[in-house]
LUMLO-80680 format. One record per atom (N, C-alpha, C): residue in three letters; x negated, y negated, z negated. Coordinates in steps of 0.05 Angstrom, whole numbers, padded with zeros to 5 digits, always signed. Layout:
<atoms>
ALAXYZ
...
</atoms>
This chain:
<atoms>
MET-02912-01493-01656
MET-02938-01496-01667
MET-02940-01523-01679
ALA-02954-01526-01701
ALA-02958-01551-01716
ALA-02976-01568-01700
VAL-02973-01592-01698
VAL-02990-01611-01683
VAL-03016-01612-01696
GLY-03038-01608-01680
GLY-03065-01610-01689
GLY-03072-01589-01710
SER-03057-01567-01711
SER-03066-01546-01731
SER-03054-01520-01723
ARG-03059-01499-01740
ARG-03046-01474-01735
ARG-03017-01476-01742
PRO-03000-01454-01735
PRO-02972-01455-01739
PRO-02967-01458-01772
LEU-02947-01472-01777
LEU-02941-01478-01805
LEU-02939-01452-01822
VAL-02919-01436-01816
VAL-02917-01411-01829
VAL-02904-01390-01810
PRO-02913-01364-01811
PRO-02901-01346-01795
PRO-02874-01337-01803
SER-02857-01330-01785
SER-02831-01320-01794
SER-02829-01289-01792
ARG-02851-01278-01783
ARG-02852-01249-01785
ARG-02870-01242-01809
LEU-02881-01217-01808
LEU-02897-01210-01832
LEU-02918-01227-01836
ALA-02923-01240-01859
ALA-02942-01260-01863
ALA-02965-01248-01881
PRO-02990-01261-01880
PRO-03010-01250-01899
PRO-02999-01252-01928
GLY-03008-01231-01944
GLY-02998-01229-01970
GLY-02972-01212-01973
GLY-02961-01202-01948
GLY-02941-01184-01950
GLY-02914-01198-01952
ILE-02911-01222-01943
ILE-02886-01236-01943
ILE-02871-01228-01919
ALA-02848-01216-01923
ALA-02833-01204-01902
ALA-02814-01226-01890
ALA-02807-01223-01865
ALA-02787-01242-01853
ALA-02759-01237-01861
HIS-02744-01257-01859
HIS-02713-01254-01862
HIS-02704-01239-01838
ALA-02690-01217-01842
ALA-02681-01201-01820
ALA-02662-01215-01802
PRO-02661-01210-01775
PRO-02642-01221-01757
PRO-02613-01214-01766
ARG-02594-01232-01759
ARG-02568-01228-01767
ARG-02559-01202-01751
ARG-02541-01184-01764
ARG-02532-01162-01752
ARG-02513-01168-01728
THR-02514-01152-01707
THR-02496-01155-01685
THR-02467-01148-01694
PRO-02448-01164-01687
PRO-02419-01157-01694
PRO-02413-01131-01680
THR-02397-01115-01693
THR-02391-01088-01683
THR-02364-01087-01670
THR-02347-01108-01672
THR-02321-01109-01660
THR-02317-01136-01642
VAL-02299-01137-01626
VAL-02295-01161-01610
VAL-02284-01182-01631
VAL-02265-01175-01646
VAL-02255-01194-01669
VAL-02277-01205-01685
GLY-02295-01188-01694
GLY-02317-01197-01710
GLY-02336-01215-01695
ALA-02339-01210-01668
ALA-02354-01227-01651
ALA-02342-01256-01649
TYR-02316-01258-01646
TYR-02304-01284-01644
TYR-02306-01299-01670
ILE-02303-01283-01692
ILE-02308-01298-01718
ILE-02336-01307-01721
ALA-02355-01292-01711
ALA-02385-01298-01712
ALA-02388-01325-01695
LEU-02375-01328-01674
LEU-02377-01351-01660
LEU-02371-01377-01674
THR-02355-01376-01694
THR-02346-01401-01710
THR-02368-01406-01732
LYS-02388-01389-01735
LYS-02408-01394-01755
LYS-02396-01397-01784
PRO-02384-01377-01794
PRO-02368-01379-01820
PRO-02384-01392-01844
ARG-02409-01385-01845
ARG-02425-01396-01867
ARG-02427-01427-01867
ILE-02428-01438-01844
ILE-02429-01467-01841
ILE-02401-01478-01850
ILE-02379-01464-01840
ILE-02352-01474-01848
ILE-02349-01474-01878
GLU-02358-01453-01890
GLU-02356-01452-01920
GLU-02369-01475-01934
LEU-02392-01483-01924
LEU-02406-01507-01935
LEU-02390-01533-01931
LEU-02380-01536-01906
LEU-02364-01560-01901
LEU-02339-01561-01918
LEU-02327-01540-01924
LEU-02302-01540-01940
LEU-02308-01547-01967
ILE-02332-01540-01979
ILE-02339-01544-02006
ILE-02340-01575-02011
THR-02344-01591-01990
THR-02346-01619-01994
THR-02318-01631-01989
THR-02300-01618-01975
THR-02275-01630-01969
THR-02257-01632-01992
ILE-02252-01609-02005
ILE-02232-01608-02027
ILE-02238-01629-02049
PRO-02264-01629-02061
PRO-02270-01649-02080
PRO-02266-01678-02071
THR-02271-01684-02045
THR-02267-01710-02036
THR-02237-01718-02035
MET-02221-01697-02028
MET-02193-01702-02029
MET-02182-01707-02059
VAL-02194-01693-02077
VAL-02186-01696-02104
VAL-02195-01726-02115
LEU-02219-01733-02106
LEU-02228-01760-02112
LEU-02209-01782-02102
ALA-02202-01777-02076
ALA-02182-01796-02063
ALA-02156-01799-02077
GLU-02147-01775-02085
GLU-02119-01774-02099
GLU-02121-01783-02127
LYS-02146-01782-02138
LYS-02149-01784-02169
LYS-02135-01764-02183
GLY-02135-01740-02173
GLY-02121-01716-02183
GLY-02118-01696-02160
TRP-02103-01676-02167
TRP-02097-01655-02145
TRP-02077-01665-02125
PRO-02085-01666-02100
PRO-02067-01674-02078
PRO-02045-01652-02073
SER-02026-01659-02055
SER-02008-01638-02046
SER-02023-01614-02038
THR-02015-01591-02049
THR-02027-01567-02042
THR-02023-01561-02011
TRP-02001-01568-02001
TRP-01997-01565-01972
TRP-02015-01581-01955
LEU-02021-01606-01965
LEU-02040-01624-01950
LEU-02068-01613-01951
VAL-02076-01601-01973
VAL-02101-01588-01977
VAL-02105-01565-01957
VAL-02084-01549-01956
VAL-02084-01525-01938
VAL-02087-01533-01910
VAL-02070-01552-01901
VAL-02071-01562-01875
VAL-02098-01575-01867
THR-02108-01591-01885
THR-02135-01603-01880
THR-02157-01582-01879
LEU-02156-01562-01896
LEU-02176-01540-01892
LEU-02173-01525-01866
ILE-02149-01518-01859
ILE-02145-01504-01834
ILE-02153-01521-01810
GLY-02145-01546-01811
GLY-02155-01564-01788
GLY-02184-01567-01787
GLY-02197-01571-01810
GLY-02224-01576-01812
GLY-02239-01548-01804
THR-02228-01525-01810
THR-02241-01501-01804
THR-02240-01498-01774
LEU-02217-01502-01762
LEU-02215-01499-01733
LEU-02233-01519-01718
ALA-02236-01543-01727
ALA-02253-01562-01713
ALA-02284-01554-01715
ALA-02292-01545-01741
ALA-02320-01537-01744
ALA-02325-01510-01729
GLY-02305-01493-01729
GLY-02309-01468-01715
GLY-02309-01471-01686
GLY-02293-01488-01674
GLY-02293-01495-01646
GLY-02320-01509-01638
ALA-02329-01526-01652
ALA-02354-01540-01647
ALA-02377-01519-01647
SER-02378-01502-01666
SER-02398-01484-01669
SER-02397-01462-01645
ALA-02374-01456-01637
ALA-02371-01437-01615
ALA-02382-01449-01589
VAL-02375-01476-01585
VAL-02388-01490-01561
VAL-02418-01490-01564
ASN-02429-01494-01588
ASN-02456-01495-01591
ASN-02471-01467-01584
MET-02456-01446-01590
MET-02466-01419-01583
MET-02463-01414-01552
TYR-02445-01426-01540
TYR-02440-01424-01511
TYR-02463-01438-01498
VAL-02470-01462-01507
VAL-02491-01479-01494
VAL-02517-01466-01500
ASP-02522-01456-01524
ASP-02549-01448-01532
ASP-02554-01417-01528
ARG-02537-01403-01514
ARG-02542-01375-01510
ARG-02569-01369-01497
ASP-02580-01386-01482
ASP-02606-01380-01471
ASP-02627-01381-01489
ILE-02630-01403-01507
ILE-02650-01404-01527
ILE-02645-01386-01550
ASP-02620-01378-01556
ASP-02613-01359-01578
ASP-02627-01333-01572
ALA-02628-01325-01546
ALA-02640-01300-01537
ALA-02671-01299-01543
LEU-02682-01324-01547
LEU-02710-01324-01551
LEU-02719-01323-01579
MET-02701-01327-01598
MET-02707-01329-01627
MET-02697-01305-01643
ASP-02715-01294-01658
ASP-02709-01271-01675
ASP-02683-01276-01692
ARG-02680-01299-01703
ARG-02658-01305-01721
ARG-02631-01306-01706
THR-02632-01310-01680
THR-02605-01312-01668
THR-02601-01293-01644
LYS-02620-01274-01639
LYS-02620-01256-01618
LYS-02596-01237-01619
ASN-02583-01234-01641
ASN-02560-01216-01641
ASN-02533-01230-01639
ARG-02533-01255-01634
ARG-02507-01270-01632
ARG-02490-01258-01609
PRO-02464-01262-01612
PRO-02446-01247-01593
PRO-02451-01253-01563
LEU-02457-01277-01555
LEU-02461-01284-01527
LEU-02487-01272-01518
VAL-02507-01270-01534
VAL-02533-01259-01526
VAL-02531-01230-01522
VAL-02516-01216-01537
VAL-02516-01186-01533
VAL-02492-01179-01515
GLY-02476-01197-01509
GLY-02457-01191-01487
GLY-02430-01182-01496
ILE-02424-01183-01522
ILE-02399-01173-01533
ILE-02374-01190-01521
ILE-02381-01217-01518
ILE-02361-01235-01509
ILE-02372-01250-01483
ALA-02356-01252-01463
ALA-02364-01266-01439
ALA-02365-01296-01445
PRO-02385-01310-01433
PRO-02389-01339-01439
PRO-02363-01355-01432
ARG-02348-01348-01409
ARG-02326-01362-01404
ARG-02304-01358-01425
ASN-02301-01335-01436
ASN-02281-01330-01456
ASN-02288-01344-01482
ALA-02314-01345-01486
ALA-02323-01360-01512
ALA-02316-01390-01510
LEU-02321-01401-01485
LEU-02315-01430-01481
LEU-02285-01435-01485
ILE-02269-01418-01472
ILE-02240-01422-01475
ILE-02231-01420-01505
PHE-02242-01402-01519
PHE-02236-01396-01546
PHE-02244-01422-01564
ALA-02269-01434-01557
ALA-02277-01456-01572
ALA-02260-01480-01566
LEU-02253-01486-01542
LEU-02236-01510-01534
LEU-02208-01506-01545
SER-02198-01480-01547
SER-02172-01477-01559
SER-02171-01485-01588
LEU-02192-01475-01602
LEU-02194-01483-01632
LEU-02196-01513-01636
LEU-02210-01527-01619
LEU-02212-01557-01621
LEU-02185-01570-01616
ALA-02172-01561-01595
ALA-02145-01572-01590
ALA-02125-01566-01613
LEU-02127-01541-01623
LEU-02107-01534-01643
LEU-02114-01550-01670
SER-02140-01554-01675
SER-02147-01570-01697
SER-02136-01598-01696
PHE-02137-01611-01674
PHE-02126-01637-01672
PHE-02096-01638-01677
VAL-02082-01618-01666
VAL-02053-01616-01670
VAL-02046-01611-01700
VAL-02060-01593-01712
VAL-02055-01587-01741
VAL-02059-01611-01758
LEU-02081-01625-01753
LEU-02087-01647-01771
LEU-02069-01671-01766
TRP-02063-01675-01742
TRP-02045-01698-01736
TRP-02015-01693-01746
ALA-02006-01667-01743
ALA-01979-01661-01752
ALA-01978-01658-01782
GLY-02000-01645-01794
GLY-01998-01641-01822
GLY-02011-01661-01840
ALA-02028-01677-01830
ALA-02041-01699-01845
ALA-02034-01726-01831
ASN-02052-01736-01816
ASN-02047-01760-01803
ASN-02068-01763-01778
LEU-02060-01783-01761
LEU-02077-01785-01736
LEU-02107-01791-01742
LEU-02111-01808-01763
LEU-02139-01814-01769
LEU-02156-01791-01775
ALA-02144-01772-01793
ALA-02159-01748-01800
ALA-02164-01732-01776
ALA-02145-01730-01758
ALA-02149-01715-01734
ALA-02170-01727-01716
LEU-02170-01752-01712
LEU-02191-01765-01697
LEU-02219-01762-01708
LEU-02220-01764-01734
LEU-02247-01761-01747
LEU-02258-01732-01743
ALA-02241-01714-01747
ALA-02248-01686-01743
ALA-02259-01678-01715
ILE-02243-01688-01695
ILE-02251-01683-01669
ILE-02274-01702-01660
GLY-02275-01726-01672
GLY-02300-01740-01668
GLY-02327-01727-01677
ALA-02324-01714-01700
ALA-02347-01700-01712
ALA-02355-01677-01693
ALA-02336-01662-01683
ALA-02341-01641-01664
ALA-02353-01651-01639
ALA-02341-01672-01628
ALA-02353-01685-01604
ALA-02381-01693-01608
PHE-02387-01706-01631
PHE-02414-01714-01637
PHE-02433-01690-01639
TYR-02424-01668-01652
TYR-02442-01646-01655
TYR-02448-01633-01628
ILE-02428-01632-01609
ILE-02430-01620-01584
ILE-02446-01638-01566
GLY-02438-01662-01564
GLY-02449-01681-01544
GLY-02478-01692-01552
ILE-02479-01702-01578
ILE-02502-01715-01586
ILE-02526-01695-01595
TYR-02516-01676-01612
TYR-02536-01657-01623
TYR-02542-01636-01603
THR-02521-01618-01594
THR-02526-01594-01579
THR-02535-01600-01552
LEU-02522-01617-01537
LEU-02528-01623-01509
LEU-02552-01641-01506
TRP-02558-01659-01525
TRP-02580-01678-01521
TRP-02602-01674-01539
LEU-02599-01679-01565
LEU-02622-01682-01584
LEU-02634-01656-01590
LYS-02620-01634-01593
LYS-02632-01608-01602
LYS-02656-01601-01587
ARG-02656-01604-01560
ARG-02678-01594-01543
ARG-02699-01617-01536
THR-02692-01641-01544
THR-02709-01664-01535
THR-02721-01680-01556
SER-02714-01678-01581
SER-02723-01696-01601
SER-02726-01684-01628
ARG-02750-01691-01642
ARG-02756-01682-01668
ARG-02736-01693-01688
GLN-02722-01712-01680
GLN-02701-01725-01697
GLN-02673-01712-01692
ASN-02674-01687-01680
ASN-02650-01676-01674
ASN-02629-01670-01697
ILE-02640-01657-01718
ILE-02624-01652-01741
ILE-02617-01676-01756
VAL-02636-01695-01756
VAL-02631-01721-01771
VAL-02605-01735-01762
ILE-02604-01741-01735
ILE-02583-01756-01723
ILE-02558-01736-01722
GLY-02563-01711-01712
GLY-02543-01692-01709
GLY-02529-01687-01737
GLY-02542-01690-01759
GLY-02531-01685-01784
GLY-02507-01702-01792
ALA-02503-01723-01777
ALA-02478-01741-01782
ALA-02453-01725-01778
ALA-02454-01705-01759
ALA-02429-01689-01755
ALA-02423-01673-01780
GLY-02443-01662-01792
GLY-02438-01644-01817
GLY-02430-01662-01841
ALA-02433-01688-01838
ALA-02426-01707-01861
ALA-02397-01718-01858
MET-02387-01712-01836
MET-02359-01722-01829
MET-02336-01710-01845
PRO-02336-01686-01855
PRO-02313-01675-01870
PRO-02306-01690-01893
VAL-02325-01704-01906
VAL-02316-01723-01930
VAL-02297-01745-01919
LEU-02303-01755-01896
LEU-02287-01775-01886
LEU-02258-01765-01878
VAL-02261-01740-01867
VAL-02234-01725-01858
VAL-02217-01722-01884
GLY-02229-01712-01904
GLY-02215-01704-01929
GLY-02204-01731-01942
TRP-02218-01752-01942
TRP-02209-01777-01952
TRP-02186-01787-01937
ALA-02190-01788-01911
ALA-02169-01798-01892
ALA-02144-01783-01895
ALA-02146-01755-01898
ALA-02121-01739-01901
ALA-02104-01747-01922
VAL-02117-01756-01943
VAL-02101-01765-01968
VAL-02092-01794-01967
THR-02109-01810-01957
THR-02103-01840-01958
THR-02096-01852-01932
ASP-02100-01840-01911
ASP-02098-01850-01883
ASP-02114-01875-01880
SER-02139-01875-01893
SER-02158-01896-01891
SER-02185-01887-01897
VAL-02204-01904-01895
VAL-02232-01898-01902
VAL-02241-01921-01921
GLY-02252-01912-01945
GLY-02261-01931-01964
GLY-02290-01928-01969
TRP-02300-01945-01988
TRP-02329-01944-01996
TRP-02337-01917-02007
GLU-02319-01904-02023
GLU-02326-01879-02035
GLU-02334-01856-02014
PRO-02316-01852-01993
PRO-02324-01832-01974
PRO-02347-01842-01956
VAL-02351-01867-01952
VAL-02375-01876-01938
VAL-02401-01869-01953
VAL-02402-01874-01979
VAL-02425-01867-01996
VAL-02428-01835-01994
LEU-02408-01820-01995
LEU-02410-01791-01994
LEU-02420-01783-01966
PHE-02410-01797-01945
PHE-02420-01791-01918
PHE-02450-01795-01917
VAL-02462-01817-01929
VAL-02489-01822-01930
VAL-02504-01801-01944
ALA-02493-01794-01967
ALA-02506-01773-01982
ALA-02509-01748-01968
MET-02488-01737-01954
MET-02489-01714-01937
MET-02507-01716-01912
PHE-02507-01741-01901
PHE-02525-01746-01879
PHE-02555-01743-01888
LEU-02560-01754-01913
LEU-02588-01753-01922
LEU-02595-01724-01930
TRP-02575-01709-01939
TRP-02580-01681-01951
TRP-02587-01663-01925
THR-02576-01667-01903
THR-02580-01648-01881
THR-02610-01643-01872
PRO-02628-01664-01870
PRO-02652-01658-01859
PRO-02669-01641-01880
PRO-02671-01647-01907
PRO-02687-01628-01923
PRO-02674-01600-01924
HIS-02647-01598-01923
HIS-02635-01572-01924
HIS-02642-01555-01898
SER-02641-01569-01875
SER-02646-01556-01850
SER-02675-01549-01846
TRP-02694-01568-01854
TRP-02721-01566-01850
TRP-02732-01542-01868
ALA-02720-01540-01891
ALA-02728-01518-01909
ALA-02724-01490-01896
LEU-02701-01487-01881
LEU-02699-01462-01865
LEU-02718-01463-01840
ALA-02722-01484-01829
ALA-02738-01486-01805
ALA-02766-01481-01809
VAL-02776-01486-01834
VAL-02803-01480-01840
VAL-02808-01450-01839
LYS-02790-01434-01848
LYS-02792-01405-01847
LYS-02791-01396-01818
TYR-02775-01409-01801
TYR-02773-01400-01773
TYR-02786-01417-01754
ALA-02808-01430-01760
ALA-02822-01449-01743
ALA-02830-01437-01716
ASP-02840-01410-01717
ASP-02849-01399-01693
ASP-02825-01391-01676
ASP-02800-01387-01685
ASP-02777-01383-01671
ASP-02771-01407-01654
TYR-02772-01431-01665
TYR-02765-01455-01653
TYR-02787-01461-01631
THR-02812-01455-01637
THR-02834-01458-01619
THR-02829-01441-01594
ALA-02821-01416-01597
ALA-02816-01396-01576
ALA-02794-01407-01559
ALA-02774-01419-01570
ALA-02750-01430-01555
ALA-02755-01458-01544
ASP-02778-01470-01551
ASP-02784-01498-01544
ASP-02763-01517-01553
VAL-02756-01512-01578
VAL-02736-01532-01592
VAL-02755-01546-01613
PRO-02756-01573-01612
PRO-02774-01590-01627
PRO-02764-01596-01656
MET-02756-01573-01669
MET-02749-01577-01698
MET-02775-01586-01713
LEU-02772-01605-01730
LEU-02797-01617-01743
LEU-02818-01599-01752
PRO-02811-01577-01767
PRO-02833-01559-01776
PRO-02847-01544-01755
SER-02837-01544-01729
SER-02851-01530-01707
SER-02869-01548-01692
VAL-02865-01576-01696
VAL-02880-01595-01681
VAL-02897-01613-01697
ALA-02897-01610-01723
ALA-02911-01629-01742
ALA-02927-01613-01763
THR-02946-01626-01776
THR-02960-01611-01796
THR-02943-01608-01821
MET-02950-01591-01838
MET-02934-01584-01862
MET-02933-01610-01881
ASP-02957-01624-01882
ASP-02957-01646-01900
ASP-02937-01667-01890
HIS-02934-01671-01863
HIS-02915-01691-01853
HIS-02886-01680-01860
VAL-02881-01656-01856
VAL-02854-01644-01859
VAL-02845-01648-01889
VAL-02865-01642-01907
VAL-02858-01645-01935
VAL-02854-01672-01943
MET-02870-01691-01934
MET-02867-01720-01938
MET-02839-01729-01929
GLN-02830-01722-01904
GLN-02803-01729-01896
GLN-02783-01717-01914
MET-02786-01694-01922
MET-02766-01681-01939
MET-02765-01696-01967
LYS-02786-01704-01978
LYS-02786-01719-02001
LYS-02772-01745-01999
LEU-02776-01760-01976
LEU-02763-01785-01972
LEU-02732-01782-01969
TYR-02726-01762-01954
TYR-02694-01757-01949
TYR-02682-01748-01976
THR-02696-01732-01989
THR-02684-01723-02014
THR-02683-01747-02035
ALA-02703-01763-02037
ALA-02702-01785-02055
ALA-02678-01805-02045
GLY-02676-01808-02020
GLY-02652-01824-02012
GLY-02626-01812-02019
LEU-02624-01786-02017
LEU-02601-01771-02023
LEU-02593-01774-02053
VAL-02613-01773-02071
VAL-02608-01775-02100
VAL-02599-01803-02104
VAL-02610-01824-02092
VAL-02602-01852-02097
VAL-02572-01854-02089
SER-02565-01845-02066
SER-02540-01848-02056
SER-02517-01835-02075
THR-02524-01812-02086
THR-02506-01798-02105
THR-02504-01814-02131
LEU-02525-01829-02138
LEU-02521-01845-02162
LEU-02507-01870-02156
VAL-02509-01880-02132
VAL-02493-01904-02125
VAL-02462-01897-02124
LEU-02456-01872-02118
LEU-02428-01863-02119
LEU-02416-01866-02147
TRP-02434-01860-02166
TRP-02424-01860-02195
TRP-02407-01886-02202
PRO-02419-01909-02199
PRO-02402-01933-02206
PRO-02381-01940-02183
VAL-02389-01935-02158
VAL-02370-01941-02136
VAL-02343-01927-02138
ALA-02346-01901-02146
ALA-02321-01884-02148
ALA-02309-01884-02176
GLY-02324-01899-02195
GLY-02313-01901-02223
GLY-02314-01873-02236
LEU-02335-01856-02230
LEU-02337-01831-02243
LEU-02349-01833-02271
GLY-02347-01811-02285
GLY-02358-01811-02313
GLY-02383-01797-02316
LEU-02388-01790-02344
LEU-02414-01778-02349
LEU-02418-01748-02338
ILE-02395-01736-02336
ILE-02399-01707-02325
ILE-02412-01708-02297
TYR-02403-01725-02278
TYR-02414-01729-02254
TYR-02443-01741-02255
GLY-02444-01764-02270
GLY-02470-01776-02271
GLY-02494-01761-02281
ILE-02489-01747-02304
ILE-02511-01730-02313
ILE-02517-01706-02294
THR-02497-01695-02283
THR-02501-01675-02264
THR-02518-01683-02240
ALA-02510-01707-02229
ALA-02524-01719-02206
ALA-02555-01723-02212
VAL-02560-01733-02237
VAL-02586-01738-02244
VAL-02602-01714-02246
VAL-02591-01693-02260
VAL-02605-01668-02264
VAL-02611-01653-02240
LEU-02589-01649-02224
LEU-02591-01635-02197
LEU-02610-01649-02179
GLY-02609-01676-02178
GLY-02628-01690-02160
GLY-02655-01686-02168
ALA-02662-01688-02195
ALA-02690-01683-02204
ALA-02701-01658-02196
ILE-02683-01637-02198
ILE-02692-01609-02191
ILE-02697-01609-02161
PHE-02680-01622-02144
PHE-02683-01620-02115
PHE-02710-01634-02106
ILE-02716-01659-02119
ILE-02740-01671-02111
ILE-02764-01655-02122
GLY-02761-01643-02144
GLY-02783-01625-02155
GLY-02788-01601-02136
GLY-02767-01593-02124
GLY-02770-01569-02106
GLY-02785-01576-02080
THR-02782-01602-02071
THR-02796-01609-02046
THR-02827-01612-02053
PHE-02833-01621-02077
PHE-02860-01622-02086
PHE-02871-01595-02089
ALA-02855-01577-02099
ALA-02865-01549-02102
ALA-02871-01535-02076
LEU-02853-01541-02055
LEU-02859-01532-02027
LEU-02884-01543-02017
GLY-02891-01568-02023
GLY-02917-01579-02012
GLY-02940-01564-02024
ARG-02937-01557-02050
ARG-02960-01542-02063
ARG-02961-01514-02053
ASN-02939-01503-02047
ASN-02940-01475-02038
ASN-02923-01470-02013
PRO-02933-01478-01990
PRO-02917-01477-01965
PRO-02915-01452-01952
THR-02898-01432-01965
THR-02896-01406-01955
THR-02865-01401-01948
PRO-02860-01381-01932
PRO-02833-01374-01924
PRO-02815-01370-01948
ASN-02824-01356-01968
ASN-02807-01352-01993
ASN-02801-01378-02008
ALA-02820-01396-02009
ALA-02817-01422-02022
ALA-02797-01438-02006
SER-02799-01437-01981
SER-02780-01455-01964
SER-02752-01443-01967
MET-02748-01416-01968
MET-02721-01404-01972
MET-02711-01410-02000
ARG-02728-01411-02020
ARG-02717-01418-02046
ARG-02706-01446-02046
LEU-02720-01464-02033
LEU-02710-01491-02033
LEU-02685-01494-02015
PHE-02684-01478-01994
PHE-02657-01477-01976
PHE-02636-01467-01992
GLY-02640-01447-02008
GLY-02619-01436-02024
GLY-02610-01455-02045
TYR-02629-01471-02057
TYR-02620-01489-02077
TYR-02606-01511-02065
SER-02613-01520-02042
SER-02599-01543-02028
SER-02569-01538-02027
ILE-02562-01512-02022
ILE-02533-01505-02019
ILE-02521-01505-02048
THR-02536-01494-02067
THR-02526-01494-02095
THR-02524-01523-02104
TYR-02539-01541-02096
TYR-02540-01568-02103
TYR-02513-01582-02093
VAL-02506-01579-02069
VAL-02482-01590-02059
VAL-02457-01579-02074
THR-02457-01553-02078
THR-02434-01540-02091
THR-02430-01552-02119
LEU-02453-01553-02134
LEU-02449-01562-02162
LEU-02445-01591-02163
LEU-02455-01607-02145
LEU-02452-01637-02145
LEU-02422-01644-02140
PHE-02411-01631-02118
PHE-02383-01636-02111
PHE-02364-01625-02133
GLY-02372-01603-02144
GLY-02357-01591-02166
GLY-02355-01608-02188
SER-02379-01620-02195
SER-02378-01638-02219
SER-02361-01663-02214
MET-02362-01672-02188
MET-02345-01695-02181
MET-02316-01688-02186
MET-02307-01665-02178
MET-02280-01657-02180
MET-02272-01653-02208
LEU-02290-01641-02224
LEU-02285-01636-02252
LEU-02282-01664-02267
ASP-02300-01682-02260
ASP-02300-01707-02273
ASP-02271-01722-02267
VAL-02262-01720-02243
VAL-02236-01732-02237
VAL-02214-01719-02254
PHE-02214-01692-02256
PHE-02194-01680-02272
PHE-02195-01686-02302
VAL-02220-01690-02312
VAL-02222-01698-02339
VAL-02212-01727-02344
GLU-02219-01744-02325
GLU-02210-01771-02328
GLU-02181-01776-02322
HIS-02171-01763-02303
HIS-02143-01769-02293
HIS-02123-01745-02297
GLY-02133-01722-02304
GLY-02116-01700-02308
GLY-02111-01684-02280
PHE-02103-01660-02283
PHE-02098-01642-02259
PHE-02074-01651-02246
</atoms>
């Protein structure tokens, strides 16, 4: 429930005939259930940021073998962390429409088996990255997983409205992993990219949470849209999005990028900021999901433009 007001927006059928986003389908096979534990959609987004960062670090295309190893290691780390998250959150997942069909909730996989699977992925991730890339990349990947599990899942998610803000640091780590895999170091470029992804996470996540505010209320998870007024949520989204756009423009000179990246960052950023204002004027589930969808497009095009810029400037 929004503080001092009615619920922000319903996630079921709303006035005006706005239908809810249907719950995820229950996996039909054990293999499918184990795959679902890794949250593949999140992994896809993390990998979108890793490859362009590796290209930026190399100033061209890195060793294909190194790219493959880094993607495999990153996938294993993110998948393992997500599986632990599902293991820990299986009680509240059962209370939310959006997550009630997850494998551990419906009983396709036993919790003990899910935990063994998750820890095995994390261990394998460390080995793959250490052997195929370097120790720094392996430590950064495992550090991100540990942060997601320990700081976000076990502590902040159920106790603080800043849960996704601080916890978002884990989702920003792949840029550091990708850079470290190529250079065995961390420089200003990946730090600025880390800041950008850190600032991107709150408006991205809150756009989804606006739609599912009553789900979070039912599970007693203090995601901002379920515990604050819509005006406050939108103001926070505007602030973080503005910070995001500034950080992407800082990267322009820091990384020595050209007009392809710079113009793309300006245009995409202006659209993103405009989207937060549009949500404030029309705070409905459909509007929040449009912004959520755009936030993914934003990252994809921004990092794609960065990679294209490097190729144009330095060659493939």
